[in-house]
C-alpha positions as CSV (number, residue, x, y, z in Angstrom):
1,X,-0.2,-19.2,-1.5
2,X,-4.0,-19.4,-1.9
3,X,-6.1,-16.6,-3.4
4,X,-8.2,-14.8,-0.8
5,X,-11.9,-15.4,-0.7
6,X,-12.6,-11.6,-0.6
7,X,-10.9,-8.3,-1.3
8,X,-11.6,-5.2,0.8
9,X,-10.7,-1.9,-0.9
10,X,-10.3,1.4,0.9
11,X,-10.0,4.5,-1.2
12,X,-6.8,6.4,-0.5
13,X,-7.5,9.2,-3.1
14,X,-4.4,8.5,-5.2
15,X,-4.6,10.1,-8.7
16,X,-2.8,9.4,-11.9
17,X,-0.1,12.0,-11.2
18,X,0.4,10.3,-7.8
19,X,-1.0,13.2,-5.8
20,X,-3.5,12.5,-3.1
21,X,-6.7,14.6,-3.6
22,X,-10.2,14.4,-2.3
23,X,-11.1,13.5,1.3
24,X,-10.8,9.7,1.6
25,X,-7.1,9.6,2.6
26,X,-7.6,12.5,5.0
27,X,-10.6,10.9,6.8
28,X,-9.5,7.3,6.8
29,X,-6.0,7.7,8.4
30,X,-5.1,4.5,10.3
31,X,-8.1,2.5,9.0
32,X,-6.2,0.3,6.7
33,X,-4.2,-1.1,9.6
34,X,-7.4,-1.4,11.7
35,X,-9.2,-3.3,9.0
36,X,-6.2,-5.7,8.6
37,X,-6.2,-6.3,12.4
38,X,-10.0,-6.8,12.6
39,X,-10.0,-9.2,9.6
40,X,-7.2,-11.3,11.2
41,X,-9.0,-11.3,14.6
42,X,-12.2,-12.4,13.0
43,X,-10.6,-15.1,10.9
44,X,-11.9,-13.7,7.7
45,X,-10.1,-14.6,4.4
46,X,-9.7,-11.1,2.9
47,X,-7.0,-9.2,1.1
48,X,-6.9,-5.6,2.2
49,X,-5.9,-2.9,-0.3
50,X,-5.6,0.9,-0.4
51,X,-6.7,2.1,-3.8
52,X,-6.6,5.0,-6.3
53,X,-9.6,7.4,-6.3
54,X,-12.9,5.4,-6.5
55,X,-14.6,8.6,-7.8
56,X,-17.1,8.8,-5.0
57,X,-15.5,11.7,-3.2
58,X,-18.7,13.3,-2.0
59,X,-19.6,10.0,-0.2
60,X,-16.1,9.2,1.1
61,X,-14.2,7.6,2.6
62,X,-15.3,4.7,0.5
63,X,-14.8,1.0,1.2
64,X,-15.7,-1.8,-1.3
65,X,-16.0,-5.5,-0.6
66,X,-15.5,-7.9,-3.5
67,X,-16.8,-10.2,-4.9
68,X,-20.1,-9.1,-3.2
69,X,-19.6,-5.6,-4.9
70,X,-20.8,-3.9,-1.7
71,X,-19.9,-0.2,-1.7
72,X,-19.9,1.7,1.6
73,X,-19.6,5.4,2.2
74,X,-18.7,7.6,5.2
75,X,-16.3,4.9,6.4
76,X,-14.3,7.3,8.7
77,X,-14.2,5.4,12.0
78,X,-13.4,2.1,13.6
79,X,-17.1,1.9,14.5
80,X,-18.0,2.1,10.8
81,X,-15.5,-0.6,10.0
82,X,-16.9,-2.8,12.8
83,X,-20.4,-2.5,11.5
84,X,-19.4,-3.3,8.0
85,X,-17.4,-6.4,9.0
86,X,-20.2,-7.5,11.3
87,X,-22.5,-7.4,8.3
88,X,-20.0,-9.3,6.2
89,X,-19.9,-12.0,8.9
90,X,-23.7,-12.1,8.9
91,X,-23.9,-12.2,5.1
92,X,-25.7,-8.9,4.9
93,X,-24.3,-5.5,4.0
94,X,-24.3,-2.8,6.8
95,X,-27.3,-0.7,5.6
96,X,-26.2,2.4,7.5
97,X,-23.1,2.7,5.2
98,X,-24.3,1.0,2.0
99,X,-24.1,3.1,-1.1
100,X,-26.9,2.6,-3.7
101,X,-25.9,2.4,-7.4
């Protein structure tokens, strides 16, 4: 099996003890499945993963696209995911959700 061109990470607030804390998992319920479906529908070559806490709780839910290293905040709706994936297809990050380092 080939290695995916990109990886999309969605914070699910898991911590070392296994407890979910923070807001990402609460505000992103169902979005992992939606991202997976959209990536398939759009023909994008991406691996989708839920992650441990990405330590950006005040900006969550957080989504990261690698290898571009684009970090997005407030990804709490299908509309946000659509805007981010539209930007990915266009080769430009969705400015409305982009987190600055």
